[in-house]
C-alpha positions in Angstrom: 27.7 71.7 -28.9 30.9 69.6 -28.4 30.4 70.1 -24.6 26.9 68.7 -24.8 28.1 65.8 -26.9 30.8 65.0 -24.3 28.3 65.2 -21.4 25.9 62.9 -23.2 28.6 60.4 -23.8 29.7 60.5 -20.2 26.1 60.1 -19.1 25.6 57.1 -21.3 28.7 55.5 -20.0 27.6 56.1 -16.4 24.1 54.6 -17.2 25.8 51.6 -18.9 28.1 51.0 -15.8 25.1 51.4 -13.5 23.1 48.8 -15.6 26.0 46.4 -15.4 26.1 46.7 -11.6 22.3 46.3 -11.4 22.4 43.2 -13.7 25.3 41.8 -11.7 23.6 42.3 -8.4 20.4 40.7 -9.8 22.4 37.7 -11.1 24.1 37.4 -7.7 20.7 37.6 -6.0 19.2 35.0 -8.2 22.2 32.7 -7.8 22.0 33.1 -4.0 18.3 32.3 -4.1 18.8 29.2 -6.2 21.7 28.1 -4.0 19.6 28.6 -0.9 16.5 26.8 -2.3 16.0 23.4 -0.8 15.2 20.3 -2.8 13.9 17.1 -1.1 14.6 13.9 -3.0 11.8 11.3 -2.8 11.9 7.8 -4.3 8.6 6.0 -4.6 7.9 2.5 -5.8 5.5 1.2 -8.4 3.5 4.4 -8.8 1.6 4.8 -12.1 3.2 7.6 -14.1 0.0 9.5 -14.4 -0.6 9.3 -10.7 3.0 10.3 -10.0 2.2 13.5 -12.1 -0.8 14.1 -9.7 1.6 13.8 -6.8 4.0 16.3 -8.4 1.2 18.7 -9.2 -0.3 18.7 -5.7 3.2 18.9 -4.1 3.9 22.1 -6.1 0.5 23.6 -5.3 0.6 23.1 -1.6 3.7 21.7 0.0 6.2 23.7 -2.0 4.2 26.8 -2.1 3.8 26.7 1.7 7.3 25.6 2.7 9.5 26.8 -0.2 10.9 23.2 -0.5 11.0 21.6 -3.9 10.4 17.9 -4.2 12.2 15.8 -6.8 10.4 12.4 -7.3 11.9 9.3 -8.7 9.8 6.2 -9.5 11.2 2.7 -8.9 9.8 -0.5 -10.2 8.6 -3.4 -7.9 11.1 -5.6 -9.7 14.2 -4.0 -8.4 13.3 -1.5 -5.8 14.9 -3.4 -3.0 18.2 -3.6 -4.8 18.1 0.1 -5.7 17.5 1.1 -2.1 20.2 -1.2 -0.8 22.8 0.1 -3.3 21.9 3.7 -2.6 22.2 3.2 1.2 25.6 1.4 0.7 27.0 4.1 -1.5 25.8 6.9 0.6 23.8 8.3 -2.3 20.4 7.6 -0.9 17.3 9.8 -1.2 15.9 11.8 1.7 12.6 9.9 1.6 12.1 6.4 0.4 8.6 5.0 -0.5 8.5 1.2 -0.3 6.6 -1.9 0.7 6.2 -1.9 4.5 8.1 -5.2 5.3 11.2 -3.9 3.6 11.5 -0.9 5.9 12.7 -2.9 8.9 15.3 -4.7 6.8 16.8 -1.3 6.1 16.2 0.0 9.6 18.0 -2.8 11.5 21.0 -2.2 9.2 21.1 1.5 10.1 20.1 2.8 6.7 16.9 4.5 7.8 15.9 6.2 11.0 13.5 5.3 13.8 10.7 7.8 13.2 9.1 7.2 16.6 12.2 7.9 18.5 13.2 10.9 16.4 10.1 13.0 16.2 8.2 14.1 19.2 4.9 14.5 17.3 5.0 11.0 15.9 2.0 9.7 17.9 -0.1 12.7 16.8 0.8 12.2 13.1 -0.1 8.5 13.0 -3.3 8.8 15.1 -5.6 8.7 12.1 -3.8 6.2 10.0 -4.8 2.5 10.0 -2.9 0.9 12.8 -2.3 -2.6 11.6 0.4 -1.8 9.1 2.7 -0.8 11.9 3.2 -4.5 12.6 5.2 -4.6 9.4 6.9 -1.3 9.9 8.2 -1.9 13.4 10.9 -4.0 15.1 11.8 -4.2 18.8 10.0 -0.9 19.5 11.4 1.0 16.6 9.1 2.3 13.8 10.8 2.8 10.5 8.0 4.0 8.2 4.6 5.7 7.8 1.9 4.4 5.5 0.6 6.8 2.9 -1.9 4.6 1.1 -3.8 1.3 1.7 -3.8 0.0 -1.9 -3.0 -3.6 -1.1 -5.9 -4.2 1.4 -8.3 -7.1 0.8 -12.0 -7.2 0.5 -14.4 -9.5 -1.4 -16.7 -9.1 -4.5 -19.9 -11.1 -4.7 -22.5 -11.6 -7.4 -25.7 -10.8 -5.5 -27.9 -12.0 -8.4 -26.4 -15.4 -8.4 -26.5 -15.8 -4.6 -30.1 -14.6 -4.5 -31.1 -17.7 -6.5 -30.2 -19.7 -3.4 -31.9 -17.3 -1.1 -28.4 -16.1 0.2 -27.8 -12.4 0.7 -24.4 -12.5 2.6 -21.6 -15.0 3.4 -20.2 -14.1 6.8 -18.3 -17.3 7.6 -16.2 -19.8 5.8 -18.6 -22.5 7.1 -21.4 -20.7 5.2 -19.1 -20.6 2.1 -18.4 -24.3 2.3 -22.1 -25.0 2.7 -23.2 -23.2 -0.5 -20.2 -24.1 -2.7 -21.4 -27.5 -3.9 -24.8 -26.0 -5.0 -23.2 -23.2 -6.9 -20.4 -25.4 -8.4 -23.2 -27.6 -9.7 -24.5 -24.6 -11.6 -21.1 -23.8 -13.1 -20.1 -21.1 -10.7 -17.2 -21.1 -8.2 -15.2 -18.8 -5.8 -11.6 -17.6 -5.9 -9.0 -16.4 -3.4 -7.0 -13.4 -4.4 -3.7 -15.1 -5.5 -4.9 -18.6 -6.4 -1.8 -20.8 -6.7 0.7 -18.1 -7.4 3.9 -17.0 -5.7 1.8 -14.5 -3.6 -0.5 -17.2 -2.2 0.9 -16.4 1.3 -1.5 -13.4 1.4 -4.5 -15.7 1.3 -2.9 -18.3 3.5 -2.0 -15.8 6.2 -5.7 -14.7 6.2 -6.9 -18.2 7.2 -4.0 -18.5 9.8 -4.9 -15.2 11.4 -8.6 -15.9 11.6 -7.8 -19.2 13.4 -5.5 -17.4 15.8 -2.2 -18.4 14.3 0.7 -16.3 12.9 4.1 -16.6 11.2 5.9 -16.3 14.5 5.2 -16.8 18.2 4.3 -13.6 20.0 7.9 -13.1 21.2 9.2 -13.3 17.6 11.7 -15.9 18.8 10.3 -19.0 17.1 8.4 -19.9 14.0 4.6 -20.1 14.5 4.1 -22.7 11.8 4.2 -25.6 14.3 1.5 -24.0 16.5 -2.0 -25.6 16.6 -3.9 -22.5 15.4 -1.6 -21.9 12.6 -1.8 -25.5 11.5 -5.6 -25.3 11.6 -5.5 -22.3 9.3 -3.1 -24.0 6.9 -5.5 -27.1 6.8 -8.5 -24.8 6.2 -6.6 -23.1 3.3 -5.5 -26.4 1.7 -8.9 -28.0 2.0 -10.6 -25.1 0.2 -8.7 -26.4 -2.9 -8.5 -30.1 -2.3 -11.8 -30.8 -0.6 -14.0 -28.0 -1.7 -12.5 -27.5 -5.2 -12.3 -23.7 -5.3 -10.8 -22.2 -8.5 -7.0 -22.8 -8.7 -6.5 -20.5 -11.8 -9.3 -18.5 -13.1 -9.5 -15.0 -14.7 -11.3 -13.1 -11.9 -12.9 -10.2 -13.7 -13.9 -12.3 -16.7 -15.2 -15.1 -14.5 -17.1 -12.6 -12.4 -18.6 -11.1 -15.5 -19.8 -14.3 -17.1 -20.9 -15.9 -13.8 -18.3 -18.7 -13.6 -17.1 -16.9 -10.4 -19.8 -15.8 -8.0 -17.2 -14.6 -5.4 -13.6 -13.5 -5.3 -11.2 -11.8 -2.9 -8.9 -9.0 -4.2 -7.2 -5.7 -3.7 -8.9 -2.3 -4.2 -7.7 -1.9 -7.7 -10.1 -4.5 -8.9 -13.0 -2.4 -7.6 -12.3 0.5 -10.1 -11.5 -2.0 -12.9 -14.9 -3.8 -12.4 -16.8 -0.5 -12.2 -15.3 0.8 -15.4 -15.0 -2.3 -17.6 -18.3 -4.0 -16.8 -21.0 -1.4 -16.4 -23.6 -4.1 -17.4 -23.0 -5.7 -14.0 -24.2 -2.6 -12.1 -26.7 -3.5 -9.4 -25.7 -7.2 -9.6 -22.8 -7.3 -7.3 -21.6 -5.9 -3.9 -18.3 -5.2 -2.2 -18.1 -7.1 1.1 -15.7 -8.0 3.9 -14.1 -11.4 3.5 -15.7 -14.4 5.4 -14.5 -15.1 8.8 -14.2 -17.8 11.5 -16.2 -17.8 14.8 -13.7 -18.2 17.5 -14.3 -17.8 21.2 -17.8 -16.5 20.5 -16.9 -13.7 18.1 -16.5 -13.5 14.3 -12.9 -13.0 13.2 -12.8 -11.4 9.7 -9.2 -10.5 9.7 -7.7 -10.1 6.2 -4.4 -8.6 4.9 -4.3 -4.8 4.9 -1.3 -3.1 3.5 0.0 -0.2 1.6 3.1 1.7 0.7 5.2 3.4 3.4 7.5 6.4 3.6 10.9 6.3 5.3 13.7 8.7 6.0 17.3 7.8 5.2 20.0 8.2 7.8 22.2 10.1 5.4 19.6 12.8 4.7 20.7 16.3 5.5 17.1 17.3 5.5 15.5 15.1 8.1 13.2 17.8 9.5 12.0 18.8 6.0 11.5 15.1 5.2 9.3 14.7 8.2 7.3 17.8 7.2 6.8 16.2 3.8 5.6 12.9 5.4 3.2 14.9 7.7 1.9 16.8 4.7 1.3 13.7 2.5 -0.5 11.8 5.3 -2.7 14.7 6.4 -6.4 14.2 5.8 -6.8 17.1 3.2 -3.8 15.8 1.1 -5.0 12.2 1.3 -8.4 13.1 0.1 -7.1 15.3 -2.7 -4.6 12.7 -3.9 -7.2 10.0 -4.0 -9.8 12.2 -5.8 -7.4 13.6 -8.4 -5.8 10.3 -9.1 -9.1 8.5 -9.7 -10.5 11.4 -11.8 -7.3 11.6 -13.9 -6.7 7.9 -14.5 -9.8 5.8 -15.4 -10.0 2.5 -13.7 -7.7 3.5 -10.9 -8.4 3.1 -7.2 -6.4 4.9 -4.6 -7.3 4.1 -1.0 -6.0 6.6 1.6 -4.2 5.5 4.7 -6.1 8.1 6.7 -9.2 6.4 8.1 -11.2 9.7 8.0 -10.1 10.5 4.4 -11.4 7.1 3.1 -15.0 8.2 3.6 -14.5 11.4 1.7 -13.0 10.3 -1.7 -16.3 10.5 -3.6 -17.2 6.8 -3.9 -20.4 5.1 -2.6 -20.4 5.3 1.2 -21.4 1.6 1.6 -18.3 0.5 -0.4 -16.0 2.9 1.4 -17.3 1.6 4.7 -16.3 -2.0 3.8 -12.7 -0.9 3.2 -12.7 1.2 6.4 -14.0 -1.7 8.4 -11.4 -4.1 6.8 -8.6 -1.7 7.7 -9.8 -1.4 11.3 -9.9 -5.2 11.8 -7.2 -6.3 9.4 -3.6 -7.0 10.0 -0.3 -7.3 8.3 2.7 -9.7 8.4 5.0 -9.1 11.3 8.7 -8.6 10.7 11.1 -11.0 12.5 13.7 -13.7 12.4 14.2 -14.0 8.6 13.5 -11.9 5.6 9.8 -12.1 4.6 10.6 -13.4 1.1 12.2 -16.5 2.6 9.4 -17.5 4.9 6.9 -16.8 2.2 8.7 -19.1 -0.2 8.5 -21.8 2.5 4.7 -21.3 2.7 4.4 -21.5 -1.1 6.3 -24.8 -1.2 4.3 -26.2 1.7 1.0 -25.2 0.1 2.0 -26.6 -3.3 3.0 -29.9 -1.8 -0.3 -30.3 0.0 -2.5 -29.1 -2.9 -0.7 -30.4 -6.0 1.0 -33.5 -4.6 -1.5 -34.6 -2.0 1.0 -34.4 0.9 -0.8 -34.3 4.3 -1.1 -30.7 5.3 0.3 -31.4 8.8 3.3 -33.0 7.2 3.8 -30.2 4.6 4.0 -27.6 7.3 5.6 -29.3 10.4 
């Protein structure tokens, strides 16, 4: 009996020791697994928190499950994103991937903070083949490409009240000449048109549109001189100013409200207004259309260039996971991911519009095909600001001051922008 008791005690001790070893090994295995797990840090800018949750959800479901790489997102505000990225780069504590406005990427790139994606990755051309090409004007400098667009949420189109225009027998407005011709008739009826930014600090977007359509630009083609003294650019500036001074378009008017009550028959805006209008004013269904902005006939062809832009992803030079960061960029800009992100975001957040950067994906996000075609066409013929000479915020401030002098203080446009 004593012998059995002793044997049992010994057995229990051996089992206990074995359990300790097994638990220890298990802990070591788990620790080694955790230590070996990779986490990619991604900072994005100005993303709605609900939409960011969609990004996180889809990332876990597909990217992480397929690659084993976790992604840690941080959302920055538009108010201080430039400062945050600059400080992070200077301190050496930058993320692996940074999402930002496209014109800011070359500022970081020429300072060595982010890498040239085109020179670094051999499959670059294949990855960007389906993305709208114009935005690379903003993302490039002297042959280097510092970012990849992953949405087109700042691209311009126009909204028109078909019922109001039909009273004049007008179904479409294809040129600014046509717009100028019908404006007095509609203004006499208490209805007007509005450019996207009116007389705000972002009016350069509207102004650039008229410059580009006339053949002008912010710089000369070699990027060595300002383009503001070139004849085509001056012509575009005069066209812009005269819309306000001579043709009396709205300087400050609530666009959705004005469109709803008929005091605006036409306005230019970003894609977000599309979803807003659809959700908040169902009573207007069938009374309005999404259209491309008017253009200018030049050299026998109609130029309807407008601003097309979105957010871009970059890879920081200090990243220890550049290959994984590139895999992430390839995943998020792939057609299936672009479609799913847009669909889930718009389903999850009422009144939200997410426009893919992938031209094929645009036509598959579950919105009316005729409306999606407008955006697809706008992206194909649109353009973006080119990076060069001085920081974009400085030249844009110059345009704002020149426009305000000409419109508000009656300075001759050719004097305001010498």
